[in-house]
C-alpha positions in Angstrom: -9.6 19.3 45.8 -9.4 16.8 43.0 -13.2 16.7 42.7 -13.4 20.5 42.4 -10.4 20.7 40.1 -12.2 18.4 37.7 -15.1 20.8 37.2 -14.6 22.9 34.1 -17.1 25.4 35.5 -14.7 26.3 38.4 -12.0 28.7 37.5 -10.6 29.5 40.9 -10.2 27.7 44.2 -9.7 29.3 47.6 -8.8 26.9 50.4 -9.6 28.2 54.0 -7.7 26.6 56.8 -6.7 27.3 60.4 -4.0 30.0 60.6 -1.3 27.5 61.8 -2.0 25.3 58.8 -1.6 27.8 56.0 2.0 27.1 55.0 1.5 23.3 55.2 -1.6 23.5 53.1 0.2 25.6 50.5 2.9 23.0 50.3 0.6 19.9 50.2 -2.5 21.1 48.4 -1.6 23.5 45.7 0.0 22.8 42.4 -2.4 20.1 41.1 -1.7 21.0 37.5 -5.3 21.9 36.8 -4.5 25.3 35.4 -6.9 26.9 37.8 -6.0 29.8 40.1 -5.5 28.3 43.6 -4.7 30.0 46.9 -4.8 29.2 50.7 -6.0 31.7 53.3 -6.4 31.7 57.0 -9.9 31.2 58.4 -11.6 32.3 61.6 -12.7 30.7 64.8 -16.1 29.7 63.4 -17.2 28.3 60.1 -19.1 31.5 59.1 -16.0 33.6 59.7 -13.9 31.2 57.6 -16.4 31.5 54.7 -16.2 35.3 54.9 -12.4 35.1 54.8 -12.6 33.0 51.7 -15.1 35.3 50.0 -12.7 38.2 50.6 -10.1 36.4 48.5 -12.3 35.8 45.5 -11.2 37.6 42.3 -13.2 40.5 40.9 -15.7 39.5 38.3 -16.8 36.3 39.9 -20.4 35.5 39.2 -21.0 32.3 41.1 -19.3 30.8 44.2 -19.7 27.3 45.6 -18.9 26.5 49.2 -17.9 23.0 50.3 -16.8 21.7 53.7 -13.7 19.5 53.7 -15.5 17.5 56.4 -17.3 15.9 53.4 -14.3 14.4 51.5 -16.3 12.1 49.3 -17.9 14.8 47.2 -18.1 14.2 43.5 -17.6 16.8 40.8 -21.0 16.0 39.3 -22.8 17.2 42.4 -20.7 20.4 42.4 -21.7 21.0 38.8 -25.4 20.4 39.5 -25.4 22.9 42.4 -23.7 25.5 40.2 -26.2 25.0 37.4 -29.1 25.5 39.8 -27.5 28.6 41.4 -27.0 30.1 37.9 -30.7 29.7 37.3 -32.2 30.6 40.7 -29.5 32.4 42.7 -29.0 29.9 45.5 -28.9 26.1 45.7 -28.0 23.5 48.4 -27.3 19.8 48.0 -29.6 17.8 50.3 -31.0 14.3 50.8 -34.6 13.6 51.8 -35.1 12.5 55.4 -35.9 8.8 55.6 -36.1 8.3 59.3 -38.9 9.6 61.5 -37.7 12.9 63.0 -38.7 13.9 66.6 -38.5 17.3 68.1 -37.2 16.9 71.7 -37.5 19.3 74.7 -34.8 20.2 77.2 -35.9 17.4 79.5 -35.6 14.8 76.8 -39.3 14.5 76.1 -40.7 14.3 72.6 -42.6 17.6 71.9 -43.5 16.9 68.2 -43.1 14.4 65.4 -42.2 16.3 62.3 -43.6 15.6 58.8 -40.6 13.9 57.2 -42.1 14.3 53.7 -41.0 17.9 53.9 -37.7 17.4 55.6 -34.3 17.4 53.8 -30.9 17.0 55.3 -28.6 19.7 54.0 -25.1 18.9 52.7 -22.4 20.9 51.0 -21.6 21.9 48.3 -23.9 25.0 48.4 -23.7 27.4 45.4 -24.8 31.1 45.2 -24.5 34.1 43.0 -21.5 35.8 44.5 -23.1 39.2 45.3 -26.0 37.4 47.1 -23.7 35.4 49.4 -21.6 38.4 50.2 -24.7 40.4 51.1 -26.0 37.6 53.2 -22.7 37.4 55.2 -22.5 41.2 55.6 -26.1 41.4 56.9 -25.6 38.5 59.3 -22.4 40.1 60.7 -24.2 43.4 61.4 -26.6 41.7 63.8 -24.4 38.9 65.0 -26.5 36.2 63.4 -24.9 32.7 63.3 -26.1 30.1 60.8 -25.2 26.5 60.6 -24.7 26.8 56.9 -24.5 29.5 54.2 -28.0 28.8 52.9 -29.4 29.8 56.3 -27.9 33.3 55.9 -29.4 33.6 52.4 -32.8 32.4 53.7 -32.6 35.1 56.4 -32.7 37.7 53.6 -36.0 36.3 52.4 -34.4 34.8 49.3 -35.3 31.4 47.9 -32.9 28.6 48.1 -33.4 25.6 45.8 -32.7 22.0 46.8 -30.5 19.9 44.6 -30.8 16.1 45.3 -27.6 15.3 47.1 -25.5 12.1 47.3 -25.9 9.7 50.2 -22.2 8.8 49.9 -21.3 12.5 50.5 -21.0 11.8 54.2 -19.7 14.2 56.8 -16.9 13.4 59.2 -17.9 14.8 62.6 -16.6 12.4 65.2 -13.9 9.7 65.5 -16.3 7.0 64.4 -17.0 8.9 61.2 -13.2 9.1 60.5 -12.8 5.4 61.0 -15.6 4.6 58.6 -14.1 7.0 56.0 -10.8 5.2 56.3 -12.5 1.8 55.9 -14.2 3.1 52.7 -10.9 4.3 51.3 -9.1 1.1 52.1 -11.9 -1.0 50.6 -12.7 0.8 47.4 -9.7 3.1 46.8 -7.6 3.7 43.7 -5.6 0.5 44.1 -8.7 -1.7 43.9 -10.0 0.2 40.9 -6.8 0.0 39.0 -7.0 -3.8 39.4 -10.3 -3.8 37.4 -12.9 -3.9 40.2 -16.4 -4.7 39.0 -19.8 -4.1 40.6 -23.4 -5.1 39.9 -26.6 -3.3 40.7 -30.3 -4.3 40.5 -33.2 -2.0 39.7 -37.0 -2.4 39.8 -39.9 -0.2 38.9 -43.6 -0.5 38.4 -46.4 1.9 37.3 -50.1 1.4 37.0 -52.5 2.1 34.3 -55.2 4.5 35.2 -58.6 2.9 35.8 -61.0 3.8 33.0 -63.4 6.6 34.0 -61.3 7.7 37.0 -60.0 11.2 37.5 -56.5 9.9 37.1 -57.5 8.3 33.8 -58.9 11.6 32.6 -55.6 13.3 33.5 -53.7 10.6 31.7 -55.7 10.7 28.5 -53.5 11.1 25.5 -50.5 10.0 27.5 -48.4 7.6 25.4 -47.0 4.4 26.6 -43.2 4.6 26.7 -40.9 1.6 27.3 -37.1 1.8 26.9 -37.5 5.2 25.3 -39.8 3.9 22.6 -43.4 4.9 22.2 -46.1 2.2 21.7 -49.0 3.9 19.8 -52.5 2.7 20.6 -51.5 1.3 24.0 -52.6 2.7 27.4 -50.2 5.0 29.0 -48.9 4.6 32.5 -49.4 7.0 35.4 -46.3 8.8 36.7 -44.5 12.1 37.4 -42.2 11.7 34.4 -43.1 9.7 31.3 -43.5 6.6 33.5 -41.0 4.6 31.4 -40.6 1.7 33.8 -37.8 0.1 31.8 -35.6 3.2 31.8 -36.3 3.7 35.5 -35.3 0.2 36.4 -32.0 0.6 34.4 -31.4 3.9 36.1 -31.8 2.4 39.5 -29.5 -0.5 38.6 -26.7 1.9 37.5 -27.0 4.1 40.5 -27.1 1.2 42.9 -24.0 -0.5 41.3 -22.0 2.7 41.7 -23.2 3.4 45.2 -25.0 6.6 44.3 -28.3 5.9 45.9 -31.5 5.5 43.8 -33.6 7.3 41.2 -35.9 8.8 43.8 -33.1 10.5 45.6 -31.7 12.2 42.5 -34.9 12.8 40.4 -37.7 13.0 43.0 -41.4 13.0 41.9 -41.9 16.1 44.0 -39.7 18.2 41.7 -41.6 20.0 39.0 -38.5 19.9 36.7 -39.1 16.3 36.1 -42.8 16.5 35.3 -43.4 14.7 32.0 -39.7 14.5 31.4 -38.4 11.8 29.0 -36.8 9.1 31.1 -34.0 8.8 28.5 -32.8 12.1 29.7 -32.6 10.7 33.2 -30.6 7.8 31.8 -28.2 10.3 30.3 -27.7 12.0 33.6 -27.3 8.7 35.5 -24.6 7.6 33.0 -22.8 10.9 33.6 -23.0 10.4 37.3 -21.7 6.8 37.0 -18.7 7.9 35.0 -18.0 10.8 37.3 -17.8 8.3 40.1 -15.1 6.4 38.2 -17.0 3.6 36.6 -17.7 2.4 33.0 -20.9 0.6 32.0 -20.0 -3.0 31.0 -23.6 -4.1 30.2 -27.2 -3.7 31.1 -29.9 -6.4 31.0 -33.6 -5.5 31.5 -37.0 -7.2 31.3 -40.4 -5.6 30.9 -43.1 -7.6 32.7 -46.6 -7.1 31.2 -49.4 -9.0 29.5 -49.5 -6.3 26.8 -47.9 -4.9 24.7 -45.6 -7.5 23.3 -42.3 -5.9 22.9 -40.4 -8.5 20.8 -40.9 -6.6 17.6 -39.6 -3.3 19.2 -36.8 -4.7 21.3 -34.0 -3.7 18.9 -35.4 -0.2 18.7 -35.5 0.0 22.5 -31.9 -1.3 22.7 -30.8 1.4 20.4 -32.5 4.1 22.4 -31.2 2.9 25.7 -27.6 2.4 24.4 -27.6 5.9 22.9 -28.7 7.4 26.2 -26.0 5.5 28.1 -23.3 6.2 25.5 -22.5 2.5 25.0 -22.8 0.0 22.1 -26.0 -1.8 21.5 -24.2 -5.1 22.1 -23.9 -4.1 25.7 -27.7 -3.7 26.2 -30.2 -6.5 26.4 -34.0 -5.9 26.5 -36.8 -8.4 26.6 -40.3 -8.9 27.7 -42.2 -11.6 29.6 -45.6 -12.2 31.2 -46.7 -13.6 34.6 -49.3 -15.8 32.9 -52.2 -13.9 34.3 -50.9 -13.8 37.9 -50.4 -10.6 40.0 -51.1 -7.0 39.1 -49.3 -7.2 35.7 -51.3 -10.4 34.9 -54.5 -8.6 35.7 -53.5 -5.8 33.3 -53.3 -3.2 36.1 -49.8 -2.0 35.2 -46.3 -2.8 34.0 -43.2 -3.6 35.9 -39.5 -3.9 35.0 -36.4 -5.4 36.4 -32.8 -4.6 35.4 -29.3 -5.6 36.2 -26.2 -3.5 35.5 -22.5 -4.4 35.5 -19.9 -1.7 36.0 -16.1 -1.8 35.7 -13.7 0.6 37.3 -12.3 3.1 34.8 -8.6 2.6 34.1 
């Protein structure tokens, strides 16, 4: 409730609970002082029935609706906002994380029938956001034929409508069994509000590397005219790096360090190189988003220290400019950012001039 209340985009909250819990939920959940309209309604025997009950209580004039399961209590408001932004643009959006384990399809007798291509598999989470009329239509059509989906996105997909994936949060875990509940309690006791009030600090480390295109190769031809960008600063006359975004290894390493320190996963999970939205994007904009996510999770950026590893170019003369660009993207003072360069004295891929690497360390402090 607190995470959703903190979203300016949300004007109304409908909590759906078991019929016997309605009065207790009204006493214990409502009145958070957010200024939003809040109400509690009774749900049905199945999840799908409960969502329909909630939709029936939404005020007239609603344009977007976001559905979140209380079984995922660690949701952050930033993820809710990203799902809503995507739904406003495309009609339907679901938070999901890319599958990292090999996934097997198993038959009734327990035998493996297929190994699925995990590069195309995502594990759906909530929140899921939709244009209001679209979700109502999806539920009505499913009810007509008795179709049961495991989430709301499945009902929209059944209509033949596209659902966009929003990179989710690995910490947005689901409580399904007793062991999940015990783990959630451990998380709360180990990193709850009391620890944060006492000024808890966390560190994170980030690393990234990109190669130069080999001269004459198809990749080189596709990268011709591509500038070299390090720490948000262009280096005219230098070879550009290959990558889905602008291939700014320094910014990418800092981004990973920040996300790691705050327990938000990594850059690939939030800004995947399979998403066309990030094609050629300035990595400074990714830093801006990462800093927003860090603050939404309750942390302040104490300092960042990064090093670019390359034989060329020499960055000493541009280090202050890079510090300013990174500090501006992160919303902190330049004195909290350190950027420097080094070489490997001819050793390894950077020493052979095949690419550039970067390492970064970030220190976060719990917000008061």
